[in-house]
RODO-2510 file (C-alpha; in nm, 4 decimals, decimal comma):
residues 228
     n   res          X          Y          Z
     1     x    11,1659    -1,3499     5,5844
     2     x    10,9470    -1,5961     5,7997
     3     x    11,1234    -1,9032     5,9451
     4     x    10,9369    -2,1104     5,6742
     5     x    11,0185    -1,8605     5,3892
     6     x    11,3996    -1,8525     5,4902
     7     x    11,3970    -2,2617     5,5029
     8     x    11,1915    -2,2471     5,1600
     9     x    11,3968    -2,0157     5,0192
    10     x    11,7671    -2,2423     5,0730
    11     x    11,5899    -2,5737     5,0945
    12     x    11,3131    -2,6251     4,8993
    13     x    11,3121    -2,9832     4,9967
    14     x    11,4531    -3,1814     5,2688
    15     x    11,7695    -3,2912     5,1427
    16     x    11,8017    -3,0445     4,8387
    17     x    11,9859    -2,7232     4,8694
    18     x    11,8560    -2,4480     4,6258
    19     x    12,0354    -2,4391     4,3542
    20     x    12,2689    -2,7658     4,3955
    21     x    12,2011    -2,9555     4,1063
    22     x    12,3484    -2,6455     3,8797
    23     x    12,6336    -2,6205     4,1136
    24     x    12,7348    -3,0507     4,0973
    25     x    12,7451    -3,0034     3,7258
    26     x    12,8971    -2,6802     3,6742
    27     x    13,1821    -2,8587     3,8931
    28     x    13,1361    -3,1986     3,8051
    29     x    13,3801    -3,3478     4,1014
    30     x    13,3204    -3,7149     4,0696
    31     x    13,4757    -3,8989     3,8068
    32     x    13,2310    -4,1890     3,8252
    33     x    12,8950    -4,0614     3,9729
    34     x    12,8239    -4,3689     4,0942
    35     x    13,1560    -4,4160     4,2678
    36     x    13,3077    -4,1373     4,3596
    37     x    13,6917    -4,1591     4,6232
    38     x    13,6703    -4,0025     4,9425
    39     x    13,9087    -3,6732     4,8100
    40     x    13,6363    -3,5850     4,5683
    41     x    13,3611    -3,6272     4,8178
    42     x    13,5601    -3,4317     5,0635
    43     x    13,6144    -3,1209     4,7496
    44     x    13,2328    -3,1853     4,7112
    45     x    13,1595    -3,0601     5,0160
    46     x    13,3755    -2,7616     5,0143
    47     x    13,2129    -2,6240     4,7073
    48     x    12,8878    -2,7514     4,8831
    49     x    12,9046    -2,5493     5,1631
    50     x    13,0642    -2,2395     4,9714
    51     x    12,7482    -2,2460     4,7526
    52     x    12,5105    -2,2422     5,0380
    53     x    12,6635    -1,9578     5,1369
    54     x    12,6571    -1,7768     4,8751
    55     x    12,2829    -1,8143     4,8994
    56     x    12,2563    -1,5526     5,1947
    57     x    12,5546    -1,2789     5,0271
    58     x    12,8502    -1,4732     5,2071
    59     x    13,1182    -1,4519     4,8900
    60     x    13,4209    -1,3109     4,9762
    61     x    13,6919    -1,5139     5,0602
    62     x    13,7098    -1,4894     5,3966
    63     x    13,3980    -1,5907     5,3859
    64     x    13,5009    -1,9358     5,1900
    65     x    13,5593    -2,2425     5,4174
    66     x    13,8266    -2,4495     5,3799
    67     x    13,9773    -2,8031     5,4034
    68     x    14,0944    -2,9116     5,7434
    69     x    14,2827    -3,2630     5,8230
    70     x    14,2389    -3,3005     6,1884
    71     x    13,9064    -3,1656     6,1581
    72     x    13,8720    -3,4674     5,9109
    73     x    13,9991    -3,6598     6,1157
    74     x    13,8609    -3,5731     6,4623
    75     x    13,5664    -3,6723     6,3163
    76     x    13,6168    -4,0288     6,1750
    77     x    13,8041    -4,0524     6,5277
    78     x    13,5077    -3,9452     6,7070
    79     x    13,2539    -4,1857     6,4788
    80     x    13,5321    -4,4807     6,5260
    81     x    13,5131    -4,4278     6,9251
    82     x    13,1193    -4,4045     6,9219
    83     x    13,0235    -4,7252     6,6878
    84     x    13,2732    -4,9198     6,7347
    85     x    13,5233    -5,1005     7,0077
    86     x    13,8494    -5,0338     6,8001
    87     x    14,0092    -4,7934     7,0025
    88     x    13,8600    -4,9175     7,3978
    89     x    14,1112    -5,1737     7,5319
    90     x    14,4179    -4,8963     7,4644
    91     x    14,1623    -4,5754     7,5847
    92     x    14,0073    -4,6692     7,8263
    93     x    13,7771    -4,4097     8,0237
    94     x    13,4154    -4,2859     8,1622
    95     x    13,1910    -4,4611     7,9231
    96     x    12,9429    -4,2443     7,7592
    97     x    13,1579    -3,9300     7,8536
    98     x    13,2718    -3,6447     7,5004
    99     x    13,5756    -3,9085     7,5427
   100     x    13,4126    -4,2722     7,5625
   101     x    13,4451    -4,5221     7,5166
   102     x    13,0937    -4,5413     7,3630
   103     x    12,8970    -4,8913     7,3694
   104     x    12,5038    -4,8219     7,5230
   105     x    12,5786    -4,4755     7,5539
   106     x    12,2830    -4,2337     7,3992
   107     x    12,5358    -3,9815     7,4082
   108     x    12,5412    -3,8273     7,0632
   109     x    12,8593    -3,6455     7,0995
   110     x    12,9940    -3,9039     7,2872
   111     x    13,3813    -3,9307     7,0966
   112     x    13,3579    -3,5808     7,0550
   113     x    13,6685    -3,4766     7,2418
   114     x    13,8260    -3,8417     7,1927
   115     x    14,2185    -3,7910     6,9896
   116     x    14,4344    -4,0529     7,0252
   117     x    14,8433    -4,0421     7,0705
   118     x    15,0157    -3,8840     6,8010
   119     x    15,1999    -4,2289     6,7025
   120     x    14,8319    -4,3513     6,6305
   121     x    14,7297    -4,0577     6,4206
   122     x    14,9827    -4,0820     6,1925
   123     x    14,8344    -4,3888     5,9356
   124     x    14,4941    -4,1424     5,9203
   125     x    14,6631    -3,7772     5,8181
   126     x    14,8923    -3,7037     5,5150
   127     x    15,2359    -3,8014     5,5648
   128     x    15,4857    -3,5055     5,7428
   129     x    15,1426    -3,3394     5,8416
   130     x    15,1480    -3,2165     6,2570
   131     x    14,9605    -3,4331     6,5250
   132     x    14,6108    -3,3144     6,5854
   133     x    14,5213    -3,1782     6,9242
   134     x    14,2092    -2,9961     7,0869
   135     x    14,1462    -2,6766     6,9734
   136     x    13,8129    -2,4663     7,0138
   137     x    13,5360    -2,5361     6,7819
   138     x    13,2180    -2,6767     6,7824
   139     x    13,0578    -3,0414     6,6470
   140     x    12,7162    -3,1667     6,5673
   141     x    12,5828    -3,4382     6,4640
   142     x    12,2874    -3,4871     6,2231
   143     x    12,1253    -3,7954     6,2251
   144     x    11,8774    -3,7375     5,8311
   145     x    12,1660    -3,8274     5,6333
   146     x    12,0755    -4,1764     5,4471
   147     x    12,2372    -4,4780     5,3308
   148     x    12,0861    -4,4966     4,9740
   149     x    12,1038    -4,1465     4,8620
   150     x    12,4004    -3,9621     4,6623
   151     x    12,6859    -3,8365     4,8037
   152     x    12,6094    -3,5018     4,6478
   153     x    12,2884    -3,4863     4,8708
   154     x    12,4031    -3,6527     5,1734
   155     x    12,5262    -3,3840     5,3401
   156     x    12,2743    -3,1636     5,2925
   157     x    11,9466    -3,3754     5,4434
   158     x    12,1415    -3,2944     5,7847
   159     x    12,1466    -2,9380     5,7388
   160     x    11,8202    -2,9386     5,5739
   161     x    11,6640    -3,0973     5,8207
   162     x    11,8772    -2,9329     6,0877
   163     x    11,7423    -2,5341     5,9023
   164     x    11,3748    -2,6620     5,9677
   165     x    11,3886    -2,7444     6,2805
   166     x    11,6284    -2,4761     6,3916
   167     x    11,6121    -2,1804     6,1674
   168     x    11,9163    -1,9876     6,0546
   169     x    11,9861    -1,8461     6,4494
   170     x    12,0382    -2,2160     6,5773
   171     x    12,3251    -2,3779     6,7277
   172     x    12,3553    -2,6535     6,5278
   173     x    12,2997    -2,3928     6,1800
   174     x    12,5359    -2,1034     6,2825
   175     x    12,8334    -2,3231     6,1735
   176     x    12,7408    -2,4097     5,8055
   177     x    12,7282    -2,0158     5,7275
   178     x    13,0514    -1,8693     5,9749
   179     x    13,3289    -2,0869     6,0947
   180     x    13,6632    -2,0925     5,9002
   181     x    13,7669    -2,4542     5,8772
   182     x    13,5940    -2,8126     5,8446
   183     x    13,5641    -3,1777     5,8701
   184     x    13,2697    -3,4009     5,7848
   185     x    13,2443    -3,7986     5,8548
   186     x    12,9340    -4,0226     5,7272
   187     x    12,8809    -4,3297     5,9702
   188     x    12,6768    -4,6328     5,8546
   189     x    12,5827    -4,8344     6,1482
   190     x    12,4608    -5,1162     5,9570
   191     x    12,5476    -5,1373     5,6566
   192     x    12,3090    -5,4560     5,5565
   193     x    12,0059    -5,2154     5,5478
   194     x    11,9562    -5,0439     5,2260
   195     x    11,7362    -4,7656     5,4052
   196     x    11,9488    -4,6764     5,7104
   197     x    12,0291    -4,3296     5,8439
   198     x    12,3617    -4,2657     5,7830
   199     x    12,4836    -4,0036     6,1047
   200     x    12,6829    -3,6972     5,9845
   201     x    12,9470    -3,5756     6,2467
   202     x    13,0635    -3,2581     6,1216
   203     x    13,3650    -3,0765     6,3098
   204     x    13,3921    -2,7147     6,2968
   205     x    13,7344    -2,4819     6,3555
   206     x    13,9219    -2,2033     6,3384
   207     x    13,7953    -1,8057     6,2854
   208     x    13,4656    -1,8151     6,3956
   209     x    13,3259    -1,5041     6,1386
   210     x    13,0729    -1,2779     6,2333
   211     x    12,6970    -1,2922     6,1644
   212     x    12,6556    -0,9781     5,9065
   213     x    12,2902    -1,0147     5,9602
   214     x    12,0906    -0,9417     6,2388
   215     x    11,8314    -1,1782     6,4786
   216     x    11,4714    -1,0596     6,4361
   217     x    11,4226    -1,1479     6,7755
   218     x    11,6234    -0,9420     6,9592
   219     x    11,5029    -0,5974     7,0900
   220     x    11,7416    -0,3714     6,8637
   221     x    11,7641    -0,5737     6,5655
   222     x    11,7017    -0,3421     6,2484
   223     x    11,7505    -0,6006     5,9358
   224     x    11,7150    -0,3041     5,6450
   225     x    12,1059    -0,1777     5,8386
   226     x    12,2125    -0,5113     5,8445
   227     x    12,3463    -0,7714     5,5380
   228     x    12,6597    -0,7736     5,3213
***
């Protein structure tokens, strides 16, 4: 497929992954569609990302994405560090750095490496959960999600916008298909604006599964001999 053909096959519109409506009603993930809980939204994102993977033939157990408490917590800590001053007094640092503080910084990934002390982590984690620390992984920040669109689609606006811009082989796109663990955080910096953007910070860790397809832009690629 060409870039445009692939994008159209996966994302028929800017915030809709193909087949996502059927998947949503098959699983009925929210007890109240107008007011889902965070746990329901997190589980829906696991289902939705695995559906996305199934569209390119990634259906085996080792290709299924898994929720990770530390990835969700680290995504939230990164957003709290970037959009608030809640951590600044206790954790001073270089403004605009990956660790923060972040006020006034134009670094979209400011806060990416911020991890509070074990004591300060405890309220964010299940009782008895071991503390979170730095580990191999990646982060993507997606500005496309809107504050006033349903949770069923909010995530896919970030994915589809990026797929349109980068294509399947883009650095921000690959973890959606190949990383083992994930955690997402959405942050609305201006809740009074009903049409505001709510950037998505995605954290990925665990195994980075090999790509079963080769990039047609590479000289040694023969698409007929690759794939599941």
